[in-house]
C-alpha positions in Angstrom: 0.0 0.1 0.0 1.7 3.3 -1.4 1.4 6.4 0.2 -2.2 8.1 -0.6 -3.1 11.8 -1.3 -4.6 13.5 1.9 -7.7 14.0 -0.3 -8.1 10.2 -0.5 -8.0 9.2 2.8 -10.2 12.2 4.0 -12.5 10.2 0.9 -11.8 7.0 2.7 -12.6 8.4 6.8 -15.8 10.0 5.4 -17.0 7.1 3.6 -16.0 4.9 6.6 -18.5 7.4 8.6 -21.6 7.6 6.2 -24.4 4.7 5.9 -24.0 4.2 2.4 -22.3 1.7 0.5 -19.0 3.2 -0.9 -16.0 2.1 -3.1 -13.0 4.2 -4.0 -10.4 3.9 -6.8 -7.0 5.2 -6.9 -6.0 7.2 -10.4 -4.9 3.5 -11.7 -8.2 2.2 -11.2 -6.6 0.5 -7.9 -9.3 -0.6 -5.4 -8.2 1.1 -2.0 -11.5 1.2 0.0 -15.0 0.1 0.1 -16.7 1.0 3.2 -18.9 -1.3 5.8 -22.0 -1.1 4.2 -20.8 -2.0 0.9 -19.0 -4.9 2.5 -22.8 -6.6 3.4 -23.3 -6.3 -0.7 -20.2 -7.2 -2.0 -20.2 -10.0 0.2 -16.7 -9.6 2.0 -15.0 -7.6 4.5 -12.4 -5.0 3.2 -9.6 -6.2 5.4 -10.3 -9.6 4.0 -10.5 -8.3 0.2 -7.8 -5.9 0.4 -6.4 -3.5 -2.3 -7.4 -4.7 -5.2 -6.1 -3.7 -9.4 -9.2 -3.0 -11.8 -8.5 -5.8 -14.0 -9.6 -7.8 -10.4 -12.2 -6.0 -8.9 -14.1 -4.9 -11.9 -14.8 -9.1 -12.9 -14.7 -10.3 -9.0 -18.2 -9.7 -8.9 -19.4 -10.8 -12.4 -21.2 -7.9 -13.7 -24.3 -8.2 -15.7 -27.1 -6.6 -17.7 -31.3 -6.9 -16.5 -30.7 -9.9 -18.7 -27.6 -11.6 -17.9 -25.2 -10.9 -20.3 -21.8 -10.0 -19.3 -21.3 -6.1 -18.4 -17.7 -5.0 -20.1 -15.5 -2.9 -17.1 -15.8 -0.3 -19.6 -19.6 0.1 -18.8 -19.6 0.3 -15.4 -20.1 3.3 -13.9 -17.2 3.4 -11.9 -14.7 2.6 -14.5 -16.5 5.3 -16.8 -15.5 7.9 -13.9 -11.9 6.9 -14.1 -11.2 6.7 -17.5 -13.0 9.7 -18.6 -13.0 11.6 -15.7 -16.8 12.6 -15.7 -19.9 11.4 -13.2 -21.7 8.1 -14.6 -25.2 6.3 -13.4 -25.9 3.1 -14.0 -27.7 -0.2 -13.2 -26.6 -4.0 -13.0 -26.5 -7.0 -11.4 -23.9 -8.8 -9.9 -22.9 -11.9 -7.6 -21.2 -11.1 -4.1 -18.5 -12.9 -3.0 -21.3 -14.8 -0.7 -23.0 -15.9 -4.2 -26.1 -14.1 -4.1 -27.4 -12.4 -6.9 -27.9 -8.3 -5.9 -29.0 -5.5 -8.6 -27.5 -2.7 -8.1 -28.2 1.3 -9.1 -24.7 3.0 -9.0 -23.5 6.6 -9.3 -19.8 7.3 -9.9 -17.8 10.8 -9.6 -13.9 11.1 -9.9 -11.9 12.8 -7.3 -10.4 16.0 -8.1 -8.5 17.3 -5.6 -6.8 20.8 -5.2 -4.9 22.3 -8.3 -7.0 20.2 -10.5 -4.8 16.8 -9.0 -6.7 13.4 -10.4 -7.0 11.0 -7.4 -9.8 8.4 -8.6 -12.9 8.1 -8.5 -15.5 6.9 -5.8 -19.0 5.0 -6.5 -22.0 4.9 -4.6 -24.5 2.5 -4.8 -27.8 1.4 -3.8 -29.3 -2.3 -4.1 -32.6 -2.6 -5.4 -35.3 -5.2 -5.7 -34.2 -8.7 -8.1 -37.2 -9.3 -10.5 
């Protein structure tokens, strides 16, 4: 785990106090944190998962559209916020690491620090009714 920018440290701190599930990535797309509410949706504690590269987290939850077709990582709101540095919103299904299928609504935004430094992105998501 390398040195993090102060804004990323503060974002992680803020996320740890919120009840909304939040997922935070660095500029390279590596997962740096997800909070406790996200743990119940993702099916695994962050302390057990740890930091992960984009190629791993973008596929490990097997994102699919509402018809069950695999969703390319480039279509995930967090990847769009990261690669295009713009907000993105979408809905899709995942299979948590606990094996449960979940429908999610996700809003992702780039993290832009002082002096316009790109620091990564964060996603806030909500679990919706399956079906």
